[in-house]
LUMMAR-971129 format. One record per residue: x, z, y of N, C-alpha, C in turn. Coordinates in steps of 0.05 Angstrom, whole numbers, plus 5000, padded with zeros to 4 digits. Layout:
<pts>
XZYXZYXZY...
</pts>
This chain:
<pts>
445444924557448344864558448844704583451044764596451744614619452144314615451444134634451643874631454343754623456443884635459243784629459943844601459044094589459444164564458043964546455643904551453843724536455243454531456243354553457743094554460143084537461743314537464243314522463443334491461543504484460843534456459443284445457843154463456642904454458642704447460642664464462642454459464242524432464742794428466042864403464242814378462042884380460042834356459642564351459242384371458842084368461241964357463542104359466041974347466242034316464642184306464442254277463242024261464341994236462941824218460141964209458541814197455941924189456342174168458242114152459042324132460142574144461942534163462942784177460942924195459042764206456642874222455043064204454542964179452943124158454443374151457043374148458543594140458643804164458843704188458543884211456044034211453643894206451044014204451044214182452244144159452144324137453644584140455844574156457444824163456045004185454544884201453545024225451945264219450245284196448545524192450345744183452645704174454245914162456246024183455945924208457746024228457046294239458946474241458446734250458346754280456246804294456146774322454847034332456347174354455147404368453747314391451547474396450047434421448147184419447647104395445746864389444846844363443546634354442746634326443446354314443646364289444346084277441845904274442545634276440345444272439445444243437045444236436045444209436545184197436845154170437244934154434844744158432444834159430044674161430144514187431044644209431144514235433344314235435444364220437844184220437243924204435443954184434843714169433343504188431943594208430443414225432343274245434543394251436543294268437943044258437742834271439142584260440842464282440942564305442842474325444142684340446742634349448442834362447142964387445642814401444342914424442043134418440643094396438843284387440043534378442343504364443743714354444943904376445843784397447043924419444844064434442443944435440044094447439244354431439344324406438944554388441044774393443544684394445744894397445445024423444644864445444544974470442145184474440145154458438045344457438545604441440345554422440845784402443045954409445145854422447546004428447746064456449046294462449746374490451346184503451646204530453146014545455946014538457145764532459845754526460545764496458645874480459045904453459145634437457545454445457145184430460045064427461445064450464244904449465945074430465845344432467745504414467045424384464445424376463445374350464545084341464244904359464944624354468044594348469444744365472644744363473144854334471945084328472445204303471745014277469444894278468644724255470344474254471044364276472844134277475444194264476444424269479044524259478944534227476544664219475944684190475844414177474644214191474243954181476843784183479043904192481443754198481243534219479243584237478843374258480343504284483043544280484543694301484543554326484543294327484643144354482243204371479843194355477343264371477243554380478143754363478344024371480244064395482443934395484543944416483243844442481843614440480643484464478643664476476843784461474643974471476044224483478144294469479544554478480844504507481944264509483344174535481044174557478744074551476644064571475644334577475544504557474444784560476544934578479044914574480945034588480944944618480744684622480444564646478144674663475844674649473344774662473645064668474945224650475145494653476945564679479145434681480945444704479445404730477645194730476345144755474345364761473045474741471045704743472745944753475045974742476646224749477746194777478445954786479345914813477045974833474645884826472445944844471746214845472146364821471746654821473646804839476146724838478346844854477746804884476746544890476046504920473846694929471646734912469446894919470647204923472247274903473147564905475047614926476647434935478947504952478847384981477047194984476847075010475647245030473547405024472347595043473147865035473448025057473948315053472648475074472448735069471248905089473649065100473449165128475449335138475049605127476849775135477050035124474650185119472650155136469950285131467850085128466550085105464549875101462149875119461750095135459450105153459849935179462449865183463049775209463049465212460949335201460749065206460948885182460948625187460748425165463348395152463448235130465848155117467447975133470047995133471947845147473547655129474547435141476147245124479047325123480347305100483147345098484647145118483746905118484946705135485246805164482946915173482847015201483847285206484047425185484947735188487647805182489247615169491947685161493947635182495447845186497847815206500347875191502447705197504947735183506048005187507548085166508948355166511848335165513248525173516148535172516948685144518948575132519748685106522848715105523848875088526848875082527248835054529148665045529848635017531948855012531549024991533349254985534149244957536649374953537749384927536949624912536249624886535649844872537750074873540349984873542450204875543450214903541750204921542450244950543250514956545550624947546450884954549650894952550751114959553651164956554851094983557551004981559150985006558450725021557650525007557050255020553950205021553150105045550450025047549549805027547349815019546349585001545749345015545249135000545048875012542248855023541748895049539148915060539048665082536848535079536048345100533148355108532848355135530148365145529248075152526648055150525547805157522347835161521247645173518347665175517147535150515647725136514547635111512347445113512547215102510047065099509747075067507347035061506747055032508446825016509246625032510946405023513646505012514646705027517546775020517547035003515247144998515147404980516247334953515747114942516547044914518546834914520146814936521946594939524546644921525946444911528346484895530546644908532246774894534546904906536646724913539046814923541346634928542146454905541746554880542646394858540546204848538246194863536245974859534146084838534446324829532646414808530346594821527746534810525646714819525746944801525847194813525947414796523447454779523547514752521347544735519347744744520547974756518848194767519848244794517748234813518048294840516548554847517648734862516449004871516149004899513649014908513049034937512349314943513949444961513649744965512849764995511149974997510150025024508550275025508750435048507350675048504450625051502650805050499750785052498950655079497350455079496450335104498450105113500550035098502449855107501649555102499349515087498449235086499149105058499749255037500249165011497948995001495549115001493248984989492548725005492748745031492048495045494148275040496748345035498648145029497948015001497148174984496348084958493747894960491947974976489647814981490547524991492347525010493447265020494947114999496447244980497447094959495546954940493447114934491247014917489946774932489346784958488146584971489846314973492346364979494146144981494646004955494346174932494546034907492045844901489545954908487145814905487545554922488445564945488645344962490945144956492445234938494745044929497145034947497445244964499945254980501945464973501345594951503345804942503045844912505245914900505345964871504145724854504945494863503745264850504745224821506945364816508145354789506545504768504445674779502845824760500145694757499145674731496445584727494645804730495446064727493746284729495146504745493746634764494746854777492547084773493247284757491347524750492047744766490247824784490648054800489048314790490548524783489248734769489549004786487249104794487149354811487549574796489949704797490649924780488850174784487450194805485450414810483350394790482650154780480450124762481450144732484250154730485150184701485150464693484650664711484750924703482650994681480550834678478550874660479250764633481550614631482250504606484250674589483550684563485150854545487250684530486050504513487550304498487050024508488949864514488249594523490649394512489749134511491648944505492048794529493948604528494248424553492048244555490748174533488247994535486148174550485848424543484048604557484548604588486948624595487648634623486648374637487348164624486547904636483547874638482147954618479147924619478048114640479348334649478448474672478448314697480148134700480147954724477847764726476547724704474247504705472647584682471347794683470047914658467447734650466247594670463847454663464347174651466647104648467446854638468546874608467846714589469146704565471646564566473646704558476546624564477846494541479046264544480646134524483446264521483546524512485846674515488446534500487746434476490046314462491646104477489845904490491045704505492545794530491445994543492446104570495346254562495146434542497546594534499546414521498746174512500745994498502845884519502145904544504145814564504646074585505946244575506246494592507946434617509646234617511146164640509246084664506846014656505045904678503146144687503746404681502246614689503646804707502446894730503347104746501447324746502347574735501047814738501347974764499348044777499748224802498148484795499648694800498748974798498649104825496349134835495849284861495449574858496649734877496250034877497350164849499550064842500750144818501250454815501550584837502050864838499651014829497250894831494651034824494651094796496050964779496051024750497551284743499451374762500751624754502451624730503351404720504651394695507551454698508651604680511751654683513351434674512051244660513851014650516251084634515951314620518151384601517551214574519551224556519251084533516951194515514851064511512451164496513351234467511751404456512151464427511651224409509551094416509050834400511150624407511650454389513350234395512250044413513849914431513049714449511749474436509649364449508249154437509548894440509048714421510048434423507848244422505348324415502948184411501048214435500548004449498848044472495748114467494948074440492448134431492148414422494448554418494448824405493849054428491849204420490849424438492649664433493949774454495650014451494850174476495950434476495350594501496450454525494950494546495350344572498450354581499650594579502450614585504350434571503750424543505250244525505049954531502549874536502049594543503349494569503149664589504449614613507449614611508649804597511349824594512349594578510849494559511649274541512049024561510048994580510448754598512748784617513249024626515449074646518049044631518149134605520749134590521148854576519048674581519348404572519148374540517948544529517648504498514948374493513148344511510748204509510547994532509947754527509947534546512247534566514747524555517247564569517547334590516147104586516846874603514746884629513047064629511047094651512447234675511147204698512247334722510347574730511647744745510047994753510548064782508448134796508648244823507348494822508948724830507848994831507649084860505249184870505149304895504849604892506449754905506450044900507250204924506450454925507650634946510250734936511950844955514650904947514751124925512651284920512651494901513151384872512351134868512851014839515350864836516850864859519250684857521450794838521851044836523851154820523351094791520851154782520351104753520250814747519550634766519650354763522550254759524350374777527250284776528650344747527450554734528550634709527950414685525950264691525150084668525349804674526149734698526449464709529549404710529949134704532649024704533448894731531448864747531848704774533648844790534748694810536748804828535748884856533448764862532448824888529448874888528348994909525449004914525048934945522548904952522148854981520249074989520849175015519349385027518149315053515549365055514249285080514749505101515649415123516149605146514049595167512049445164509949435183509849195202508549215225508349025245510649015264511748775268513648765290512048775317513548775339512248795365510448535369511648305363509948055364507448075347507848175324505648195304503348395312504348605327502248815336500648685358501648525374500248375395498348175383499348035364497747845350495347965335495948205323493748335310491548405330492348535353490348595373488548355381489848135384488347875391486547785367487547805343485947745321483547915317483748185323481648365321479748335340480348295367478648285389477347995392478847795385477847525388477647465418477047635436476747585464479447655478480647445489483547505499483547705520481547725537481547915559481548205548479748255529479548515516482048575503483048375487485648435473487748525491488048375515490148425533489948725546487548805551487049055564487649275542486849225519487149425496490349455490491549205489494549215482496149335505495549265529496949395549496749705550494549785546493850085544495650195521495650075498497150175476500150155480501049915492503849895497504950115517503250205535504150405553504450695542503750715516504050985506505850955481508351065485510451015466509851085438508651355435507951445409505751255396503751215413501551055403502450775395504250665410505350395403506950415377508550645373509950675349508050685324505950845329504050865306502950605299502450405317501450145310503149985294505550075289507349935267506049935240504350155235502850175210500349995212499749815197497249635200494649795202494450015184491850155186491650315211493950405222493650525250492950325272493950085271493049855289490349835288488949825261486349785260484650015271485550275267484550505278484350505308486650425320486850425350484850215359484849975348483149755357480149825352479549955332476650035325475650205348477250415354476350605374476450475401478650345407478850215435476650015441475849875420473649675425471149805435470550055427468150175437468650385458471050485459471450735474473450695496474050445505476150395523475850525548473350575556472850725581473551025580473951115554474851385551477851415543479351205552482051175544483651425550483151585571484551835576484252025554481852045542481252205517482852105495483051865490484651755469487451785473488551765497491251815502492252095494490352285500490852575492490952635464489552465449489252505419491052285404492852155416494351955401497252025396497952305393500652375388501752345362499752345342500652375314498552195298499452165272497552035251495152195249495552455245493452655241491252615264492352645287490452625310488952365313490352145308489051895308486651865289487251965263485151945242482752155249483652385260481352565271479752445291480952295309479752165331477651955320478751815300476951615287474651735273475151955258472852085245470752195265471752305288469852395308468252155319469551945324468251685334466151625311466951615287465151525265462651705264463051955264460752145262459052115287460252095310458452075335456851825336457851625323456051375323454651315299454951475279453451415254451551635245452151885254450652125244448852185268446052165263444352225285442852495281443152615257441652875253443053045234441853285227443153435206445953495207446853615232449553675235450453905217448754085211449454305193449854195167448154025158448253915132450753745128451653605150454253465151456653635145456453875158458854045153459254135123456954215112457054295083457754045066456953825075457753575059460853525063461853565086464953535089466553725074465453965072467054165054467154065026465053975014464953874986466553614985466553455005468053215006471053275006471953475021474953565019475353664992473753784978474353874952474753664932473053454934473253204917475753054923476453044948479052894956481553044947481553314948483853444940484253444908481853474893482053434865483153174858482252954872483252704865486152644870487152764893489952734899491652874878490953104869492453234847492453094822490052964815489952834789490452534790491652444813492352164816489651994814487452094824484951954822484051854850483351594851482451494875479551354870478551354845475951264837474251504825472051534832470351774825467651664811466951754790464551664777461951804788459851704784457251804795456852084789457452174765457152444755458752644772461152554778462952724795461852754823460552544833459452544860457052744858455352734838453152904834453853204831455953234814456753514810457853634835458953484853459853614877457853634899455353554892453153564910453453354935454853134928455352914949453452694947451252704929449452474927447652474949448552424975446952374998447552125010446251905004447151615010447751575039446351685056446951625085449751745094450551975085453052095089455251975073454451935047456551845027457751565037456151395048456951135052458651135080458751355095460551355116463451365109463951505087466751565078467551435053465651365034466351235009464950975005466350804992465450534984464450554955462250394948461250404921461750154909462550154884463249914869462349914840461049704830460449694802462949654784462949764760465449724743464649734715465849564698465449564669467149794658465949974642467150174628466350154599468050024584467349984556465049774556462949844543460649674542458549734564459149944580457150044601458049944629456149914645456549854675456050104689458150194704457850444719458550394748457450574765458250564794460450754798462550684814464650864820464850854850466351084860466451114890469451144897470251034920472851104929472851144958474651294970474751334999475451045012474251025035474750755049477450675053479250875055482150845055483251095045485651035031487251265021487851485041488551385069489151575088486951775091484351685088482051865093482052065071482651965046482552185023484652375029487052275036489152475040488852655061487452565084486652765105484752965096482652885081480553055073481953255053483753165035485353345017486853555031488153475054489553665070487753875083485253775093483253935106482254155085482154075060481254275039482854535041485354535048487154765047486854945074485654815095485454955119482755015131480654885118477954925128477155225121475955335143474655625138472155575124471655745104468955735090466855795108464555645105462355695123460555935113459356055131457556275123455256175105454956325083452756265065453456065044456055945044456955755025458155915003457055854978458055984955460455854945462656004937465255884926464655784898465655534895465355414869467855454851467655604828470055644813471355404800469855184800470954924789473054814807472954864832474854724852477454844850479454704862482154804865482355064882484155214875484755454892486255344917485455474940486555394966489455524968491355434952494055554950495955364965496355404989498255235005501055234994501955464987504655494975505155324950503055334932503055164908503254884914501854794935501854524943504754444952505954604970508554544981510754564961510554754943512654774921512354524901509954444895509654204878510753964891510153934918511353714933514453714933515553944935518353964939519853914912518654004889519953984865519453724848516953624850516353404830514353204841512753274861510553114868510952964896512652774895513352654921510852494931509052414915506752264921504852434939505252694940503852884959504852854987506752684994507952685021505952655042504052465040502352425062500352655067499452765044497653005045498953235059501453275052503153515062503553455093504253205101504853155128502353185145499853095135497453145149496753435150497553595131496853875133498454005155500853915159502454005183501053935210499953695208498553595235496053755240494753855218492253985220492554285234494754395232495054675240496154665270496054435283496754445312494254545325494754735345492354845359490354655371491554435382489754215393488154075370489454035347487953915327485654105317486354365316484254565310481954535330482754525356480454515376479054265374480354055368478953785367477253755344478253875320476353875296473854025301473954245315471754405321469754255338470754105360469053995380468053705369469753555356469253285349467953255322468653445303467753415275466153665268466153875283464654105277465854265252468154235247469554395225471454605238471354835225473155065235475655045216477755015230480455005217481955275220482955385198484255645202487255595207488255755226491255745230492855925214491556055195493056255177495156105162494855845151496955735136499555655152499455685179501655625195504155765186503756035180506256195174507356125148505556035128506655925103508255685107507155475124508555255129511355305144511255455164513655535178515855655159514955845143516855985125518055785105516355585096517355395076519555225086519055135112520854945124523455085131523255345139525655515143527455565120526155595099527855685074528055445054526955195060527254975043530054915038531054895015534054845009535054585021537554605033538554365049540854255034541654335011543954224998546554345004546554545020549154655026549954875003552554844995553355004972554455284978555355325004556455545014555255675038554655935039553156045062554556005088557155975088558655955113558555665124557755475107557755205118555555165137556154975154554154895175551454835164549154955172546554875159545754595174545454425157544554155165541954065151540453905166538053795156538853515147538253495119539253235107537153045096534653105106532452925099530752845121529952585123528452505146525652635144524552695121521952805118521453055134523353225137523153485152522353395183523553185194522953135221520153005224519252855203516452765204514352995202514853185186513053415184512853565211515353595223515153735249514153575271514553305269513253115290510353135286509253155262506253155259504953405271506453635271505453865284505153825313507053665326507153605355506953875371508254085363508054325377510854435380511654465405514554505411515454775399513854975404514655245395514955255366513155105350513555095321515954965312516654745325518954575320521554765325521354885348523955045355524255255336522055395326522455625306523655505280523155275273524255175247527155085252527654945273530354815280532355015285531355255295533355475305535155565282534355525257535955595234538155395226538155165241539954945235541654855257543954745252545754645273546454365271545754225250546653935246544653765232544953485234543553305221545653135204544853075180546652905162544652725147544352485154542652295141544252075129543451965105545151765093543051555080543851295082542451065070539451075079538951095105536151105114535950875134533650705132533050525148530850645168531650675192530150825212528150615224525450635217523550485231522950605258521550465275520750575301519350855301517650865279516251135276518151355267519951285251522251445243523751575266524451365282525951435308524451615326521851555329520151725347520152015336519852035310519752325297522452465301524652305296527352415299527852515328527352325347527952385375526052615386523652635377521852845387523053115378524153145355525353385345528053455359529753245362532353285376531653385404529653295419529353375446528653685447527653805426526754095425528954255413531154145407533254285392535754355406535754575421537954645437540454715420540054795396542654875379543754645364543054415367544254185352546954135359548854165341551654135349552853855338551853775314553253545303550953355290551453115294549752905279551452695264551152675239552252465222550352285212550452015217548951815203550751635189550351605163552051485145550551255131551250985135550050755122547050755129546450835154543850825165543450565182541050465186540550235204538150295220538050165243535950205262533949955264531649965260529649765263529349705291530149475300529949395328527249365339527049455365524149465377523449185386525549025393524948765404526848565391525648365381527248125371526847905393527947685389527747485409524847375408523347415427520447345430519547345457517147245463516047235489515147525497514847595522513947855530510847875521509948115519507148175513505648075537503247945531501647855553500748075571501148045597500148235614502348425623504748425610507048595617508448455640509148605660510848485682513548405670514448155676516948035669519348215673519348375698521548555703521948775682519248915675519649115656520349015629519548755622520548645598523348625597524648525618527448465618528948725616527948955627529249205626529049315598526749285582526649365554528449195537528748945543529948785525532848845523533948985544536849075545537349325528535149465521535549705507536249625478538449745467539249705440537849875421537749815394536149995377537150285377539650315385540750595387539750735413538550595431537950705458536350975455534050965439532251205437533751455428535651425408536951645395538851755417540551565429542251665450540951785473538651695481537051845503536252125494535352135469534552395460536752585457539152485447541552655444542452755472541952615493542952685519540952855535538952965522536853095537537953335552536753435573537653675587537553905569539854055567539954265551541354215525542253965521543453875495546254005494546954095471549754215466551154055445550453805439551553655419554553635423556153675402559153665403560253435386558953355365560153165347557852955339558652695342556952445333558452275317557552245293558752065273556851855264557451595270555951365263557651195245557251225216559151095197557450885184558550635185557550425171554450375177553850415203551050365213550650085226552649915221551949645232551749625261553449805277553149795306554149515315552749415339553649175349554249215379555149015393555849005420553649125437551149065430548849175448548649475447549849615427549449895424551650035441553549905452555850025467554850125493552850025506551950115531550650375529548950415507547550655503549550895498551750825479553651005474555551085498556050895515557650945538556251115558553351075561551851255577551851545568551551575542551651835529554051975535556451815531558951965535559352055565558151895583558451945613556752195621554652245607552652435617552552675599554052705577553952945559556753055557557353235574560053355575560653525549558553615534559053775511560153595486559753335489560553125466563553125466564853235446567953225444568853035422567352975401568152835378566152595371567352335370565752105366567151935346565651865324566551665303564751445301566051205303564550965299565750795277565050815253566150695230564750435224566250215219565349955210563349845230563949855257562249725274563349455283561649295295562449035306561949025335563249205349562449255377563548995394565648855385566448615403568048725427569448525441570848595463569048705486566848585491565148665513564048955505563348985480562449255472564549465476566849415471569049605476569449665504569149465520569549495550567249675561564849655551562549835560563050105550564150145526564850415516566750525532568950375540571150475557570050565586568050425596566950465619565850745621564450845599563451095595565551305589567851245577570051425574571451495602571351305619572651345644570951525666568551585657566751725677567552015677567452135700568052445703566652615684564252535677562552715659563352715629565252515623565952485594568352685589567852855569570153045559570652995531570652745522571452675493574252735486574652865464577352935456578352775429576352695415576852575389575152295388576552075386575051805382576151665357574451615338575451495314573751235310
</pts>
């Protein structure tokens, strides 16, 4: 028995009268104890002093059980003050142990691939992210209440304007945007006492690991956070307002969150189906005074919105320009190397836009750290997310695989099958048997792409595997549909059919979570990607699915009700799919069927703008653009120039408004744009220069609408300067 426990029990037993001490000894043999054995009556007769009794109890019972037994017996004996005192000490001791456990679990982390070095500290590795606060009902004629700010974990759970902390906060972000790192930071700052000090306990639950759970209670969920400690559940749950639950990777559960057949639970100790227990917490029928933070990808947002009463959620938009530079300096540690790498990245517009996504910043830094002398090769392969991940895979294999190239190719085919099966089934954790069934139990290769983790499954301890990052699983899942079968490889009837059309139809109708996989699929059928996969990875990719992808985009419904109506593209996703192909002829084949763009309620990030502008520059038949209640993420806020950039070029870029890239693309040589409508897009004085230049240089533009803008007097003057230019042929200005 631990020394602290012994002291507490000794004080309690010494406080008993001789008669009460004898009663305590008399009751002890009849106590039902699991994981130990009762002290025999003969032994107890020899015990005449509390210290001897504690020694016997320590030898007989498992760790922690002696205090529980003492509490139970004191309550039976109506010695409630002693029971309460021991319980208070037990809870205090447990909280200390739990805090130490959290520090061990969350302080250190590994980068996306476990082979690439030592554990890193969250304190040293976390870089602040940019977020937007959004309204659940952000749609219709008016834009929702949106504010952008640099998220620190301090402001993530801050009170709203009315001073109330929302009981449920939803943190939304695409894959690789830094949700899990942000949660790690929250956990560490709670341990350090600088955040969430109103909570006695913060329980972080990895939803990927919940997929093995069938029936659970809230107590079960808490115990998963610290399974090796005996938990004073009653005392902890007795103060639910002091508890914060965090659910990471919520989308991994794949739950519809519809009203379950079973009634919602009100008892935190009652085991019910996983969906019912979670929905009970979200609908506030169990532990309604507790707080909840949910981190999820956008795919789960709609179903969450149907069961939550909150008005807002927060969305991670990635790294700001200053944060990108800060990340490079954190990664390299050496200022000179960081400056060289960042200048190289900053000089490539697409690569720089990709680095908005934290996992892409990590990928670029990882490759640049070792391959900076081959920067021309990197530059050629940095046009899209697909190509960057492929470049990283090539680098990984070149530096980690020393032999058995043919064996590696067979391994990759099986790995793609596993990845695709997981994506379809919402699985990111795979048990050892699945690894063996797929023929992937080759430790040297397996550790390149998958991380291994021990997990409790019922009473058993099992090893489970997950891809080192979800982006890798999604790339391998996309590769499954385009890899050519190798000679001599026998087709396995258990694997999915390589039906590209089924994948596309499922994505279009019901499976929005397939977005990244589909996007990467488009990136893989680029001829340069095919060539690079063959040379860098040794995989043969078939171009046959290109026709299916082309046909699907050309015939995908656009929401027009009458055939005579102008065919408009009304979703940003189409531009991202085309951008990922990065092939002008393919893009032109798709866009040739359309003459307009109509986007609504979209917050255009830098990467969104890069995709949109790339497509516009290839689109000779674009006649009209309507953006309604859209906003543009600024490339530069008030900040110091990036180290190493000439002050003159900085000043020039600072003058560019958020609208500048779009106007530049719309005015490309060969543009035939006739109508531009920017309604409720929050235009400011700084956007007038870009619009004025467009008016002066694009004679085909005859219709311009600027609704609900705040151009100001100077802005109107700049707009008028464009109107007076000989090249301006505008007829309608609203």
